[in-house]
C-alpha atoms as one frame of an Amber mdcrd trajectory, in Angstrom:
protein
 -43.318  58.123 114.478 -45.867  55.882 112.743 -44.225  56.639 109.383 -40.879
  55.351 110.650 -42.443  52.093 111.809 -44.412  51.680 108.585 -41.501  52.245
 106.136 -39.435  49.124 106.973 -42.546  46.934 106.707 -43.509  48.604 103.426
 -39.992  48.139 101.973 -39.817  44.489 103.028 -43.204  43.840 101.403 -42.090
  45.494  98.148 -38.754  43.693  98.044 -40.400  40.330  98.693 -41.981  40.594
  95.238 -38.524  40.480  93.624 -37.491  37.155  95.168 -38.825  33.868  93.830
 -40.652  32.239  96.730 -40.259  28.504  97.332 -42.471  26.457  95.027 -43.192
  29.447  92.774 -41.168  28.348  89.749 -40.529  25.085  87.969 -37.992  24.985
  85.172 -38.621  22.051  82.845 -35.937  19.651  81.664 -34.172  21.168  78.650
 -34.409  24.765  79.895 -31.435  26.691  78.501 -29.020  28.702  80.655 -26.768
  31.112  78.735 -23.982  32.124  81.130 -20.862  34.289  81.100 -17.881  33.053
  83.062 -16.554  35.271  85.868 -13.008  33.889  85.756 -10.752  31.633  83.725
 -11.513  27.923  83.471  -8.843  25.535  82.221  -8.586  21.867  81.387  -5.604
  21.979  83.765  -8.108  22.532  86.610  -8.839  19.474  88.751 -12.132  17.628
  88.372 -14.562  19.023  90.926 -13.090  22.535  90.906 -15.881  25.099  91.194
 -16.347  27.996  88.794 -18.584  31.069  88.968 -20.664  32.679  86.230 -23.733
  34.883  85.732 -26.742  34.463  83.478 -26.046  36.256  80.198 -29.772  36.473
  79.504 -32.983  35.933  81.454 -34.369  32.407  81.799 -38.005  32.257  80.746
 -40.749  29.692  81.212 -43.972  30.069  79.213 -42.937  33.591  78.234 -42.418
  34.666  81.849 -38.980  35.625  83.127 -38.174  33.492  86.188 -34.442  34.263
  86.485 -33.023  37.654  85.534 -29.907  38.253  83.463 -26.993  38.736  85.865
 -28.208  36.066  88.315 -25.206  34.243  89.825 -24.684  30.566  88.984 -21.922
  28.123  89.827 -20.656  24.892  88.394 -17.844  22.382  88.425 -15.166  21.046
  86.121 -15.942  17.398  85.352 -13.114  16.392  83.039  -9.893  14.924  84.410
  -7.025  17.352  84.729  -4.690  17.625  81.713  -1.082  17.339  82.812   1.812
  19.117  81.147   3.038  17.202  78.114  -0.186  15.239  77.667  -2.514  15.411
  74.696  -5.433  17.810  74.668  -8.658  16.389  76.085 -12.092  18.002  75.975
 -12.942  20.320  78.855 -16.198  19.145  80.437 -18.284  21.456  82.652 -21.609
  21.270  84.481 -23.764  23.868  86.286 -24.714  22.837  89.812 -26.330  25.878
  91.483 -28.310  29.044  90.759 -29.016  31.960  93.095 -32.663  32.099  94.150
 -33.687  34.839  96.554 -30.088  35.382  97.651 -29.226  31.737  98.353 -27.852
  29.037  96.096 -30.293  26.328  94.978 -29.205  23.054  93.329 -29.724  22.386
  89.625 -28.573  19.586  87.330 -27.438  20.301  83.788 -26.131  18.210  80.954
 -22.356  18.205  80.638 -20.934  20.798  78.290 -17.819  19.736  76.389 -15.415
  22.270  74.932 -13.534  20.516  72.157 -10.516  21.478  70.107 -11.600  23.914
  67.412  -8.473  23.673  65.244  -7.634  27.334  65.854  -5.607  29.013  68.561
  -8.350  31.391  69.675 -12.042  31.286  68.897 -15.029  32.495  70.879 -13.068
  32.909  74.094 -11.547  29.413  73.899  -7.792  29.247  73.599  -5.720  26.106
  73.211  -2.433  26.593  75.036   0.200  23.898  75.508  -2.234  20.993  75.276
  -4.869  22.626  77.511  -8.105  24.523  76.929  -8.508  27.920  78.549 -11.861
  29.697  78.795 -11.236  33.374  79.444 -13.436  35.509  81.750 -16.590  36.619
  79.944 -16.829  33.495  77.762 -20.477  32.717  76.956 -21.524  29.084  77.456
 -24.859  27.333  76.985 -26.113  24.680  79.407 -29.385  22.700  79.447 -31.179
  21.320  82.483 -30.994  17.531  82.586 -33.754  17.381  85.236 -36.560  19.801
  86.110 -35.798  22.280  88.900 -38.383  23.670  91.339 -38.227  26.298  94.060
């Protein structure tokens, strides 16, 4: 009987070591986030539309991994929507949240602009009918514009 009562407490204690407790990590301005998109993102998407991604590699501070590869992140499209028949405009994106201990915490990154590359398909970016299309699994690099602490 005592073993059954002890096991849940033991498991909770062990699992608590895997979550980043509040105030335990500070990511300095300029920290790089390499992410892979979960779905398609297009310059035809409205400004403010959310997108989902995961960290393509761990985020480290002073040689210590503070966010594991595969951690969910989310962001938004910043650029105005490209309408059919209009000229191609850059696609501007920004990360806004990262998963910390199972809940989303706010972050602020510099805007990332995807510009016309002069080719129809390159590195997951396709130019189709005056619009940019990032396919699922496209790797993007963002940088924190402000430090983030949890």
